Every structure is written in structure tokens, then in C-alpha cells.
C-alpha positions in Angstrom: 111.4 57.2 87.3 109.8 58.3 84.1 108.4 61.8 84.9 108.5 64.1 81.9 110.8 67.2 82.2 107.7 69.3 81.2 105.8 68.0 84.2 108.8 68.4 86.6 109.0 72.0 85.7 105.2 72.4 86.0 105.2 70.8 89.4 107.8 73.3 90.6 105.7 76.1 89.2 102.6 74.8 90.8 104.1 74.3 94.2 106.4 77.3 94.2 110.0 77.0 95.5 110.9 78.5 98.8 114.2 78.5 100.7 112.3 79.3 103.9 109.4 77.9 105.8 105.8 78.9 105.0 102.3 77.5 105.4 100.7 75.7 102.6 97.0 76.0 101.6 95.9 73.6 104.4 98.1 75.1 107.1 101.1 72.7 107.1 104.5 74.2 107.5 106.3 73.6 104.3 109.7 74.4 102.6 111.3 73.8 99.2 109.0 72.5 96.5 106.0 71.5 98.6 108.1 69.5 101.2 105.9 69.2 104.3 107.4 69.7 107.8 104.6 68.4 110.0 106.6 68.9 113.2 109.6 71.0 114.2 111.7 67.9 114.3 111.0 67.4 110.6 112.9 70.6 109.9 115.7 69.7 112.4 116.2 66.3 110.8 116.5 67.5 107.2 119.9 66.3 105.8 120.6 69.9 104.7 121.9 72.7 106.9 119.9 75.8 107.5 121.7 79.2 107.2 120.9 82.4 109.0 122.1 86.0 108.7 124.2 87.8 111.2 124.3 91.6 111.1 126.6 93.9 113.0 125.5 93.4 116.6 125.3 97.1 117.5 123.3 98.2 114.5 119.8 97.0 113.5 120.2 98.7 110.1 123.6 98.7 108.4 125.2 99.9 105.2 126.5 96.8 103.4 129.4 96.6 100.9 127.8 93.4 99.6 124.5 95.1 98.7 124.7 98.9 99.1 121.8 100.5 100.9 120.1 100.3 104.3 119.2 96.7 105.1 117.0 95.1 107.7 116.8 91.3 108.1 113.2 90.9 107.0 114.0 92.6 103.7 116.8 90.2 102.7 116.6 87.3 100.3 119.0 84.3 100.8 122.6 85.1 99.7 124.8 82.6 97.8 126.5 80.2 100.1 130.0 81.6 99.3 129.4 84.4 101.7 131.1 82.4 104.5 130.9 83.3 108.2 133.5 85.7 109.3 135.5 85.3 112.5 134.5 88.7 113.9 131.6 91.0 113.4 132.0 93.8 110.9 129.9 96.0 108.7 127.9 94.0 106.2 126.0 90.7 106.2 127.5 87.4 107.4 126.0 83.9 106.8 126.2 81.4 109.6 124.8 77.9 110.0 121.6 78.1 112.0 121.3 76.5 115.4 118.7 73.9 116.2 117.0 76.4 118.5 116.9 78.9 115.7 115.3 76.4 113.3 112.8 75.3 115.9 111.9 78.9 116.6 111.3 79.6 112.9 109.0 76.5 112.6 107.0 77.6 115.7 106.7 81.1 114.4 105.4 80.0 111.0 103.1 77.3 112.5 101.4 80.0 114.5 100.7 82.3 111.5 97.4 82.3 109.7 97.1 80.2 106.6 95.7 81.5 103.3 98.5 83.8 102.3 100.7 83.4 99.3 103.9 81.6 100.3 106.1 84.6 99.9 104.2 86.4 102.6 105.8 84.2 105.3 109.3 85.2 104.4 109.2 88.3 106.6 108.7 86.1 109.7 111.7 83.7 109.1 115.4 83.9 109.8 116.6 80.5 108.7 116.9 79.3 105.1 118.2 76.6 102.9 120.6 77.2 100.0 119.3 76.9 96.4 121.4 73.7 95.9 119.9 72.2 99.0 116.4 73.0 97.9 117.1 71.4 94.6 118.5 68.3 96.3 115.5 68.0 98.5 113.2 68.3 95.5 115.0 65.5 93.6 114.9 63.3 96.8 111.2 63.9 97.1 110.5 63.1 93.5 112.2 59.7 94.0 110.3 59.0 97.2 107.0 59.8 95.7 107.7 57.8 92.5 108.5 54.8 94.6 105.2 55.2 96.5 103.3 55.7 93.2 104.8 52.6 91.7 103.7 50.5 94.7 100.2 51.9 94.5 100.0 51.2 90.7 102.3 48.2 89.9 101.8 48.7 86.1 102.8 52.4 86.3 105.6 52.0 83.8 103.2 50.8 81.1 100.9 53.8 81.5 101.1 56.6 78.9 103.2 59.6 79.9 100.2 61.8 80.6 98.7 59.3 83.0 102.0 58.9 84.9 102.4 62.7 85.2 98.7 63.1 86.3 98.9 60.4 88.9 102.1 61.7 90.3 100.6 65.2 90.7 97.6 63.7 92.5 99.9 61.8 94.9 102.1 64.9 95.5 99.2 67.2 96.2 96.3 65.1 97.6 95.6 62.0 99.6 95.7 59.6 96.6 98.0 57.3 98.5 95.7 56.7 101.4 93.6 53.5 101.4 90.0 54.0 100.4 90.6 57.4 98.9 89.8 58.2 95.3 88.1 54.8 94.6 86.4 55.8 91.4 89.6 57.2 89.9 91.6 54.2 91.0 89.0 51.9 89.3 89.3 54.0 86.1 93.1 53.6 86.2 92.8 49.9 86.7 90.6 49.7 83.6 93.0 52.1 81.8 90.1 54.4 81.1 92.0 57.6 81.0 89.2 59.6 79.6 87.0 58.7 82.5 89.9 59.4 84.9 90.0 62.9 83.4 86.5 63.5 84.8 87.5 62.3 88.3 90.7 64.1 89.2 89.4 67.5 90.4 90.8 68.7 93.7 89.7 71.5 96.0 92.0 74.2 97.4 94.2 74.4 94.4 94.3 76.8 91.4 92.1 75.9 88.5 95.0 75.7 86.1 96.5 72.9 88.1 93.3 70.9 87.9 93.1 71.6 84.2 96.6 70.4 83.7 95.9 67.1 85.4 92.7 66.6 83.5 94.5 67.4 80.2 97.3 65.0 81.1 94.7 62.2 81.4 93.1 63.2 78.1 96.5 63.1 76.5 97.1 59.7 77.9 93.7 58.5 76.4 94.7 59.9 73.0 98.2 58.3 73.1 96.9 54.9 74.1 94.2 55.0 71.4 96.9 55.7 68.8 99.1 52.9 70.2 96.2 50.5 70.0 95.3 51.5 66.4 98.9 51.0 65.4 99.1 47.6 67.2 95.9 46.5 65.4 97.3 47.6 62.0 100.4 45.6 62.8 98.4 42.5 63.7 96.3 42.8 60.5 99.6 43.1 58.5 101.1 40.1 60.2 97.9 38.1 59.6 98.1 38.8 55.9 101.7 37.4 55.9 101.1 34.6 58.4 103.5 36.3 60.8 103.7 36.5 64.6 101.2 38.8 66.3 102.2 41.7 68.4 100.7 41.6 71.9 98.4 44.5 72.8 99.5 47.1 75.2 99.3 45.7 78.8 
């Protein structure tokens, strides 16, 4: 995989990163860095355990030695995983592994909520969450999966300039680019390595303008990079011609 570190950080910023389930802009239950959970079973089958809070059973609001002050469940953010379950209830917050029924209940709750809110709004309706390390692992696994799909869609992907690789990955991650018959004009421009034209064909709806601008600029950067490479290759060919040497092959 050849995604730039700059783009990987951008993708995380574009998608947001949530330990809990929320609705994305088209109403799909999502978790982590844009990981879709189309059905409750998708959440149940994640290879990472959900956690849940357990407060003192006889007090809806408690004073916690961990985080002093009155606490209610909906106000809490995920705690580090080293707060292990305790054998008996006591004052404070305890972290347990969530049951399948609890995970399913969270999915059903979020699925029933209206879409269109910022992802952090949905936190108040959830009880189950993934640890930061599990969110990171899920993100890395998704990057690998999407890259494999993108390389199948564009067999010459590794020869594309970095900007084109990043832009196409973003389109696959956040649109229906991978579906047959979708984005035909863009795919024709990619086949022709016309990155400047691709920059005019990559606009998506229902995403912030800065994300569309980033994708467009990535294609324009690819056009500039490939033009520089072609000029350099042409200069090398002219130099080799003058010396009777071997020609460099143009960029594939």
C-alpha cells in the first residue's frame, strides 16, 4: 500500500474517529474511522470487543474517585482499558465487556435516530464503545482492504503519481467508485492518465467542500508531478541520443 501519511491523517480528519456508533451523512450506522455497520450483526462480528460502563447499581449518579464530580453515563467518554472490571460493585466507574444484546441494542438505537447530526451528537445514546487501540486496528485493517479493492479496480495503480493514488482512494472510501458503471468519465480519464481532467470530475455531494477541494487538488498535483517526470524523461532521452546510449522508457 502506498498511501501517503499526509493523506492517511487527512482521511481520519475527514471521516472523524469515534469509539461509539453513530449515523453517517447517508444514514448508515458507522463506527471508528468511517467503518460502516450495515446491520447489527456487522457490529457483533467485529474482531474487537466492545466495552460498557457499569456504575454502582443503587445510584444513578455517583461520586467517582477516578474522575471526581457527579457523573451520569451519557456524559462519560471512553476510559482507558486498564480500568478493569471489579468483582463486586463499588463507588466509581467499572468497565466490563459488553454483551451481544447490549451491542445489538446500541445498533438498533442509533439506527432509529435521525441522520444529519454531527457524529458526536450520537454519543449520548450509546452505552458500548471500542478502545482507542481497537479503533486504530480497525482503521488499519480497512485501509488494507480498500487498497486491495482499489488495486483490483485500477491494475496500474502503483504507477500513478502519489496525488492520484490518494484521490482515488478517497473516492473509493467515501463514494460508490467501486461499483460497475459508476463514475465512467472519471475512470476514462484515469485510464488515459489525464489527471487534470480527473480533477474536474471528482466532485461528490453530501461531503464538506474542503474534502472535495482536497481530492481535486490531489489530482492536480498528480498532473504536475507526471508532467515533471515526463519532461525529465524526455531530457534523459535527448541526452542518451546525443551519446548513442540506451533510451529510458516513458512512464507507463
